[in-house]
C-alpha positions in Angstrom: -19.8 -5.8 -44.2 -18.9 -3.7 -41.2 -21.2 -0.8 -40.4 -19.4 2.6 -41.2 -19.2 5.1 -38.3 -18.5 8.7 -38.2 -16.5 9.9 -35.2 -17.2 13.5 -33.9 -15.2 15.5 -31.5 -15.6 19.0 -30.0 -13.0 21.7 -29.3 -13.9 24.4 -26.6 -11.9 27.0 -25.0 -11.0 24.4 -22.3 -10.1 21.5 -24.8 -7.8 22.4 -27.8 -7.6 20.6 -31.0 -4.6 18.4 -30.4 -6.4 17.0 -27.2 -9.4 16.4 -29.0 -7.7 14.7 -31.9 -5.8 12.3 -29.4 -9.3 11.4 -27.8 -10.7 10.7 -31.2 -7.6 8.4 -31.9 -8.7 6.3 -28.8 -12.3 6.4 -29.6 -11.3 4.8 -33.0 -9.7 2.1 -31.0 -12.8 1.7 -29.0 -15.0 1.4 -32.2 -12.7 -1.1 -33.9 -12.9 -3.2 -30.9 -16.6 -3.6 -31.6 -15.8 -4.6 -35.2 -17.1 -1.3 -36.9 -15.2 0.6 -39.6 -14.4 4.2 -39.2 -15.1 6.2 -42.1 -14.0 9.5 -41.2 -13.5 11.8 -38.1 -15.1 15.2 -37.8 -13.9 18.0 -35.2 -16.3 20.7 -34.5 -15.1 24.2 -32.8 -17.4 25.5 -30.3 -17.2 28.5 -27.6 -20.3 26.9 -25.8 -21.8 23.6 -25.9 -25.5 23.7 -27.3 -27.8 22.3 -24.8 -30.1 21.1 -27.5 -27.7 19.6 -30.0 -24.4 19.6 -28.6 -23.0 21.3 -31.7 -24.6 23.9 -33.6 -27.3 23.4 -36.3 -24.9 24.3 -39.3 -22.4 21.7 -38.3 -25.5 19.1 -37.9 -26.3 20.0 -41.6 -22.5 19.3 -42.5 -22.6 15.9 -40.7 -26.0 15.3 -42.5 -24.3 15.6 -45.9 -21.1 13.5 -44.8 -23.7 10.7 -43.9 -24.9 10.7 -47.5 -21.7 11.1 -49.0 -19.7 8.3 -46.9 -22.6 6.0 -46.5 -22.3 6.2 -42.7 -24.5 3.9 -40.6 -23.8 5.5 -37.1 -22.4 8.7 -35.5 -20.5 8.5 -32.4 -19.7 11.4 -30.3 -16.5 11.4 -28.2 -18.1 13.1 -25.2 -21.4 12.0 -23.3 -24.6 13.3 -24.7 -27.6 14.3 -22.6 -30.9 12.2 -23.3 -32.3 15.5 -24.8 -29.0 15.9 -27.2 -29.3 12.2 -28.1 -33.0 12.6 -29.3 -32.4 15.8 -31.0 -29.6 14.8 -33.0 -31.1 11.5 -33.9 -34.2 13.1 -35.1 -32.2 15.8 -37.2 -29.8 13.5 -38.7 -32.3 10.4 -38.9 -29.5 7.9 -38.0 -28.3 6.1 -34.9 -26.4 8.3 -32.3 -24.0 7.1 -29.7 -21.6 8.6 -27.5 -18.2 7.5 -25.8 -20.0 5.9 -22.9 -22.6 3.8 -25.0 -19.4 2.3 -26.9 -17.6 1.4 -23.7 -20.7 -0.3 -22.1 -21.2 -2.3 -25.5 -17.3 -3.3 -25.3 -17.8 -4.3 -21.8 -20.9 -6.3 -22.5 -19.3 -8.3 -25.3 -16.2 -9.2 -23.0 -18.2 -10.1 -19.7 -17.7 -13.8 -19.1 -18.6 -14.5 -15.5 -21.9 -14.2 -13.8 -20.4 -11.2 -11.6 -19.0 -9.3 -14.7 -22.4 -9.9 -16.6 -24.5 -8.6 -13.7 -22.2 -5.5 -13.3 -22.3 -4.6 -17.0 -26.1 -5.2 -17.3 -26.7 -2.9 -14.2 -24.6 0.1 -15.8 -25.9 -0.4 -19.2 -29.6 -0.4 -17.9 -29.0 2.8 -15.8 -27.4 4.3 -18.8 -30.4 3.4 -21.2 -33.3 4.3 -18.9 -33.3 8.0 -19.4 -32.3 7.6 -23.1 -35.0 5.2 -24.0 -36.6 6.2 -27.5 -38.4 4.5 -30.3 -35.1 4.6 -32.2 -33.1 3.0 -29.4 -31.5 -0.4 -30.6 -27.8 -0.3 -29.6 -27.9 -2.4 -26.4 -30.9 -4.8 -27.2 -28.4 -7.6 -27.6 -26.8 -7.2 -24.2 -30.0 -6.7 -22.1 -31.7 -10.0 -22.0 -35.4 -10.1 -20.9 -36.1 -6.3 -21.6 -38.8 -5.5 -24.2 -36.6 -2.5 -25.9 -38.2 -2.9 -29.4 -37.4 -0.5 -32.4 -40.5 0.9 -33.5 -42.5 0.7 -30.3 -45.0 3.4 -29.4 -45.0 5.6 -26.4 -47.1 3.2 -24.3 -44.5 0.3 -25.1 -41.8 2.7 -24.0 -43.3 3.3 -20.7 -43.8 -0.5 -20.1 -40.2 -0.9 -21.0 -39.2 1.9 -18.5 -41.1 -0.1 -15.8 -39.4 -3.4 -16.9 -35.9 -1.8 -16.8 -36.6 -0.4 -13.3 -37.8 -3.7 -11.9 -34.7 -5.3 -13.4 -32.0 -2.7 -11.9 -33.6 -3.3 -8.6 -33.0 -7.0 -8.9 -29.5 -6.6 -10.2 -28.7 -4.3 -7.2 -29.7 -7.0 -4.8 -27.6 -9.6 -6.7 -24.7 -7.2 -6.5 -25.1 -6.6 -2.6 -25.1 -10.5 -2.5 -21.8 -10.6 -4.4 -20.4 -7.9 -2.1 -21.1 -10.0 1.0 -19.6 -13.1 -0.8 -16.5 -11.3 -1.7 -16.2 -9.8 2.0 -16.3 -13.2 3.3 -13.4 -14.3 0.8 -11.2 -11.4 1.7 -11.4 -12.1 5.4 -9.7 -15.5 4.8 -6.9 -13.5 3.2 -6.1 -11.0 6.2 -2.7 -12.3 6.8 -1.3 -11.4 3.5 0.4 -8.2 2.1 -1.9 -7.4 -0.8 -0.8 -5.8 -4.0 -3.2 -4.5 -6.7 -2.4 -4.0 -10.3 -4.4 -0.9 -11.8 -3.9 1.0 -14.8 -5.0 2.3 -18.3 -6.6 -0.6 -20.3 -4.3 -2.7 -22.5 -1.1 -1.6 -20.4 -0.1 -5.2 -19.7 -1.3 -5.6 -16.1 -2.2 -9.4 -17.0 1.2 -10.1 -18.5 2.9 -8.8 -15.2 0.5 -11.0 -13.3 1.4 -14.0 -15.4 4.9 -13.6 -14.9 5.2 -12.8 -11.3 2.6 -15.5 -10.1 3.3 -18.1 -13.0 -0.5 -18.1 -13.8 -2.4 -18.0 -17.1 -4.7 -15.0 -16.9 -6.2 -14.3 -20.3 -4.0 -12.0 -22.3 -5.2 -10.4 -25.5 -3.9 -7.1 -27.4 -7.3 -5.3 -27.2 -9.0 -2.9 -24.8 -10.8 -4.1 -21.7 -9.8 -7.7 -22.2 -10.1 -8.3 -18.4 -13.2 -7.5 -16.4 -13.0 -9.8 -13.7 -10.7 -9.7 -10.6 -8.1 -12.2 -10.5 -6.2 -12.8 -7.1 -3.0 -15.2 -7.1 -0.4 -15.8 -4.4 3.1 -14.6 -5.3 6.0 -16.2 -3.4 8.7 -13.4 -3.7 11.2 -15.4 -1.5 11.1 -17.9 1.3 9.7 -15.6 3.8 7.5 -13.2 1.7 4.3 -14.2 0.2 2.0 -11.6 -1.1 -1.5 -11.5 -2.7 -1.4 -10.0 -6.3 -4.6 -8.9 -7.6 -5.6 -7.7 -11.2 -8.7 -6.0 -12.4 -10.5 -4.1 -15.0 -8.5 -1.4 -16.7 -9.3 2.4 -16.6 -9.7 4.7 -19.6 -10.5 8.4 -20.1 -14.1 9.3 -19.3 -15.0 5.9 -17.7 -18.9 6.2 -17.3 -19.6 6.7 -13.5 -22.4 4.3 -13.4 -19.9 1.6 -14.8 -17.4 2.4 -12.0 -20.4 2.3 -9.5 -21.5 -1.1 -10.5 -18.1 -2.5 -10.4 -17.5 -1.5 -6.9 -17.3 -5.2 -5.7 -14.6 -5.7 -8.4 -12.6 -2.8 -7.4 -12.7 -3.5 -3.7 -9.7 -5.6 -4.1 -7.8 -2.2 -4.9 -9.6 -0.6 -1.9 -8.2 -3.3 0.3 -4.6 -3.2 -1.0 -1.4 -2.3 1.1 0.3 -1.4 -2.1 -0.9 -0.3 -5.8 1.0 -0.8 -8.7 0.0 1.8 -11.3 0.7 0.3 -14.9 1.3 2.4 -17.8 2.2 1.6 -21.3 5.1 3.8 -22.0 5.2 2.7 -25.7 2.1 4.8 -26.1 2.8 8.4 -26.9 0.0 9.6 -24.6 1.3 7.6 -21.5 1.5 10.5 -19.3 -2.1 11.4 -20.0 -3.0 7.8 -19.1 -1.2 8.2 -16.1 -3.1 11.4 -15.2 -6.4 9.7 -15.9 -5.4 6.8 -13.7 -4.6 9.1 -10.8 -7.9 11.0 -11.1 -10.0 7.7 -10.9 -7.9 6.6 -7.9 -8.7 10.0 -6.3 -12.4 9.7 -7.4 -12.3 6.3 -5.6 -10.5 7.3 -2.7 -7.7 5.1 -3.3 -4.9 7.8 -4.0 -3.8 7.7 -0.3 -2.8 3.9 -0.5 1.0 3.7 -0.9 1.9 3.1 -4.7 4.6 2.5 -7.2 4.3 3.6 -11.0 5.3 0.9 -13.3 6.0 2.0 -17.0 5.7 -1.2 -19.1 6.6 -2.1 -22.6 10.0 -0.3 -22.7 10.8 -2.6 -25.6 8.6 -0.4 -27.8 9.1 3.0 -26.3 10.3 6.2 -28.1 13.6 7.2 -26.8 12.8 10.9 -26.6 9.6 10.3 -24.7 11.3 7.8 -22.3 14.1 10.6 -21.4 11.2 13.1 -20.7 9.1 10.4 -18.7 12.4 9.5 -16.7 13.0 13.1 -15.8 9.6 13.4 -14.6 9.0 10.1 -12.7 12.6 9.2 -11.5 11.0 6.9 -9.1 9.3 5.1 -11.7 9.9 1.2 -12.4 10.6 0.8 -16.2 10.1 -2.8 -17.4 9.0 -5.0 -20.5 6.7 -7.7 -19.1 6.4 -9.4 -22.4 10.1 -9.5 -23.0 11.0 -10.3 -19.2 13.1 -7.1 -19.0 13.9 -5.5 -15.4 11.5 -7.7 -13.8 13.8 -7.9 -10.9 13.5 -4.1 -10.4 9.9 -4.4 -9.9 10.3 -7.4 -7.5 13.1 -5.4 -5.5 10.8 -2.3 -5.4 7.8 -4.3 -4.1 10.0 -6.0 -1.6 11.3 -2.7 -0.2 7.7 -1.6 0.2 6.8 -4.6 1.8 9.7 -4.7 4.3 9.0 -1.0 5.4 5.6 -2.5 6.7 7.1 -5.6 8.2 7.5 -6.3 11.9 9.6 -8.8 13.5 7.7 -10.3 16.6 8.8 -12.7 19.7 5.7 -14.1 21.0 5.5 -17.0 23.7 2.7 -19.3 23.7 1.8 -22.0 26.3 1.8 -25.4 24.2 -1.5 -26.1 25.8 -2.9 -23.1 23.8 -3.4 -25.0 20.4 -6.0 -22.2 19.1 -3.3 -19.5 19.7 -0.6 -21.4 18.0 -2.8 -22.2 15.1 -3.8 -18.5 14.7 -0.3 -17.6 14.6 0.7 -19.9 12.1 -2.0 -19.0 9.9 -1.5 -15.3 9.9 2.3 -14.9 10.1 5.5 -16.1 8.7 7.3 -18.2 11.4 11.0 -17.8 11.0 12.1 -19.6 14.3 10.5 -21.3 17.1 12.0 -22.4 20.5 10.5 -24.8 23.0 11.1 -24.1 26.8 9.1 -25.3 30.1 5.8 -26.0 28.4 5.8 -23.2 26.1 7.0 -22.2 22.6 8.4 -18.8 21.5 7.7 -17.9 18.0 10.0 -15.2 16.2 7.7 -14.5 13.3 7.1 -11.6 10.5 4.0 -9.7 10.2 2.6 -6.7 8.3 1.6 -3.7 10.5 -1.8 -3.8 9.3 -2.3 -7.8 10.0 -0.7 -7.2 13.5 -3.1 -4.6 14.4 -5.9 -7.3 13.5 -3.9 -10.2 14.9 -3.4 -8.6 18.2 -7.0 -8.4 18.9 -7.1 -12.0 18.0 -4.6 -13.1 20.2 -5.4 -10.9 23.0 -8.3 -13.4 24.1 -5.8 -16.3 24.1 -2.4 -15.2 25.5 -0.7 -12.0 26.9 0.6 -10.3 24.1 3.5 -8.2 25.6 6.6 -8.3 23.4 5.4 -6.5 20.2 
């Protein structure tokens, strides 16, 4: 039988009831992803957040009565709780208390498949757990292998556990630094390609778009955070234009900061992109809020200055009135259904347009004896034409502006690069 959960949201002068209600709908989806049963939702009105309990003592007593009436096993708050608030609430309610970040971390832990994803999630989970470690803590035991987090342990055991966790965090950070270096080596081998990164709200259809464009088989599931690992595929738009398309972890409101930090190597693909595709599910009534969240996270990551296109996916399930409003607010948006293969050519044309705006046509002459320079050109540009004359070859080639800045330095040691 699934554990029964009570969801708690808090309205403030800065966050009205409708917003909190929408957030609780999303929190419900997160909790259901873990296989729990949502027994009820409880919204508290507060002028100020209580440093000790987050909500007032009277509301704590109301929740205590609900726990008894509804057979609640856990209470989940939509906002992050401080270690003090969490400890005080668990003591007052005598029940497991979690917050939104704890739920998201458990989902990530359940969905991590590769060594890299497992390492990233474990690091984020331990950094989240460390200041919150108490005798009552049992939520993340299953995800933290080798750590002695035991229910019912005494204070001395908690201190031992904290030291073990700090040691494990240090080891995980070293492992992630090694992964960063390996990824950097991989990226250097892809310098000649125009790079497009799919980012967006979780479950917006990024992986479906990836599969359609590149004819690949990235995992597709109708659930939150189905994809945690970065997938990079080559996409041949036409005879002369090949790009690298990357799909990575989805975004969501209130994504835990330590999770974003630990996934830095995964998100590096987006940092290195020439073009970002922001994918939004237009069939979701909160799609404009989702776009705001994506933009906020891109700003936080320092990626907002990278050229981008906004792709509204799932037009086959959209509300007509909402579509009209979004269309007015985002006239440059691209509207598709990846699942139904609708308007995919619009997306292809828009990407090709961005690509061509960064494209240079170059005529470069190389002595035939200089096989190294010829190999560099062939490997890092698209050769359109070649003409042989008097012991040399002149290449007409296509090259992206960013790539040319790098390629010019490589060629300068081999030949005189004059005609650019």
